[in-house]
C-alpha positions as CSV (number, residue, x, y, z in Angstrom):
1,R,41.4,213.2,193.9
2,D,44.1,215.8,193.8
3,I,44.6,218.2,191.0
4,S,48.0,219.8,190.5
5,I,49.3,222.4,188.1
6,R,51.9,221.9,185.3
7,S,53.3,224.5,183.1
8,A,53.8,224.1,179.3
9,N,55.7,226.1,176.7
10,L,57.4,225.5,173.4
11,N,60.2,223.6,175.2
12,G,57.8,221.1,176.7
13,V,55.8,220.4,179.9
14,G,57.2,221.0,183.3
15,P,56.9,218.8,186.4
16,P,53.7,219.0,188.4
17,C,53.6,221.5,191.3
18,P,54.7,219.6,194.4
19,V,51.8,220.8,196.6
20,P,48.3,219.9,195.5
21,V,46.3,223.1,194.8
22,A,42.8,221.7,194.6
23,W,40.8,218.6,195.3
24,C,37.6,217.4,193.4
25,S,35.3,214.5,193.0
26,S,32.5,213.8,190.7
27,L,29.0,213.7,192.1
28,A,26.7,210.8,191.7
29,S,23.4,211.2,189.8
30,I,20.2,209.2,189.6
31,P,20.3,205.9,187.7
32,T,19.1,205.4,184.2
33,A,15.8,203.6,183.4
34,C,15.7,199.8,183.6
35,N,15.6,198.0,180.2
36,R,13.3,195.3,178.7
37,F,10.6,195.3,181.4
38,R,8.2,192.6,180.5
39,A,5.5,190.3,181.9
40,T,6.9,186.7,181.8
41,E,4.2,184.6,183.3
42,T,0.6,185.0,184.4
43,T,-1.7,182.7,186.4
44,R,-5.1,183.1,188.0
45,T,-3.5,184.6,191.1
46,S,-0.2,186.2,190.0
47,I,1.8,188.1,187.4
48,S,5.5,187.7,187.1
49,F,7.7,190.5,185.7
50,E,11.4,190.6,184.6
51,W,13.7,193.4,183.6
52,N,17.3,194.2,182.9
53,P,19.0,196.6,185.4
54,P,19.8,200.1,184.3
55,V,22.9,200.5,182.1
56,Y,24.2,203.2,184.5
57,N,23.6,203.2,188.2
58,G,24.4,206.9,188.6
59,G,27.8,206.2,190.2
60,A,26.2,205.0,193.4
61,P,24.8,201.5,194.4
62,I,21.2,200.8,193.7
63,I,19.4,200.5,197.1
64,E,15.7,200.0,196.2
65,W,13.4,199.0,193.4
66,E,9.8,199.8,192.8
67,V,7.3,197.9,190.6
68,A,4.1,199.9,190.2
69,G,0.9,200.1,188.1
70,F,-2.9,200.0,188.5
71,S,-5.4,197.3,189.4
72,P,-8.5,196.8,187.3
73,N,-10.6,199.0,189.6
74,G,-8.0,201.9,189.2
75,D,-6.3,201.5,192.5
76,A,-2.5,202.2,192.5
77,I,-0.3,199.2,193.2
78,V,3.2,199.9,194.4
79,H,5.6,197.2,195.5
80,K,9.0,198.3,196.9
81,I,11.9,195.8,197.0
82,N,15.2,196.4,198.9
83,G,18.5,195.3,197.6
84,Q,21.2,196.1,195.1
85,L,20.3,193.7,192.4
86,C,16.8,192.7,191.6
87,V,15.7,191.6,188.1
88,S,12.3,189.9,188.7
89,F,9.2,190.1,190.8
90,T,6.0,188.1,191.1
91,M,2.9,190.1,192.2
92,G,0.0,188.3,193.8
93,C,-3.5,189.0,192.5
94,E,-5.8,187.4,195.1
95,A,-9.1,189.0,194.3
96,A,-11.4,186.6,192.5
97,E,-13.2,189.3,190.6
98,F,-10.0,190.4,188.9
99,M,-9.2,186.9,187.4
100,G,-8.9,187.2,183.6
101,T,-8.6,191.0,183.8
102,W,-6.0,193.6,182.8
103,Y,-3.5,195.2,185.2
104,L,-2.4,198.4,183.6
105,D,0.6,200.7,183.2
106,F,3.1,198.6,185.1
107,G,6.8,199.7,185.1
108,V,9.9,199.4,187.3
109,R,12.3,202.0,188.5
110,C,15.3,202.0,190.9
111,R,16.8,204.3,193.5
112,N,20.3,205.1,194.5
113,T,21.4,207.5,197.2
114,M,20.8,210.4,194.9
115,G,17.1,209.6,194.1
116,W,14.7,207.6,191.9
117,G,15.6,207.0,188.2
118,P,12.9,207.2,185.5
119,K,10.2,204.5,185.1
120,S,10.9,201.8,182.5
121,E,8.8,201.1,179.5
122,I,5.1,200.4,180.4
123,V,3.6,196.9,180.4
124,N,-0.1,195.8,180.6
125,A,-0.6,192.3,181.8
126,R,-3.7,190.1,182.0
127,T,-4.3,187.4,184.7
128,S,-5.4,184.0,183.5
129,D,-9.1,183.4,183.6
130,G,-8.6,179.8,184.6
131,Q,-9.0,178.2,181.2
132,Q,-6.6,175.4,180.3
133,R,-4.5,177.3,177.8
134,D,-1.4,179.5,177.7
135,P,-1.8,182.7,179.8
136,D,-2.9,185.7,177.8
137,F,-0.5,188.6,178.3
138,M,0.8,191.4,176.2
139,N,3.6,193.8,176.5
140,I,2.4,197.2,175.2
141,R,4.2,200.5,175.2
142,M,1.6,203.1,176.1
143,R,3.0,205.5,173.5
144,E,2.2,202.9,170.8
145,Q,-1.5,202.8,172.0
146,K,-2.0,206.5,171.6
């Protein structure tokens, strides 16, 4: 956008200079963290997550999302999702030995053209052990555990 110069004195403000003297634009930044990341449903073979998008997208469209955490055996789990608006994801947990166990330190973050935003609050979720009852899951902030 153009920036022009105007002069001011005790008599008032003069008209803008007819020729633009400078041009500027604001740079985009990384998006803020997503809000209210939570486990919403667990089954024997999946965990579903939901979240609210970031309050500020950094001034550029969101182009990718990442849901990441750790499996019960300590392996990193990373799922990347393309698209501008994504507020839920269901992760398959197929290994029978992991039924009824905890999946740890899950969070979501998003990326715009400037880079990745910070990771959301952390969630731990437990897959169902196959019993006929409500799935057992908890949303825990890691800083509250320490």
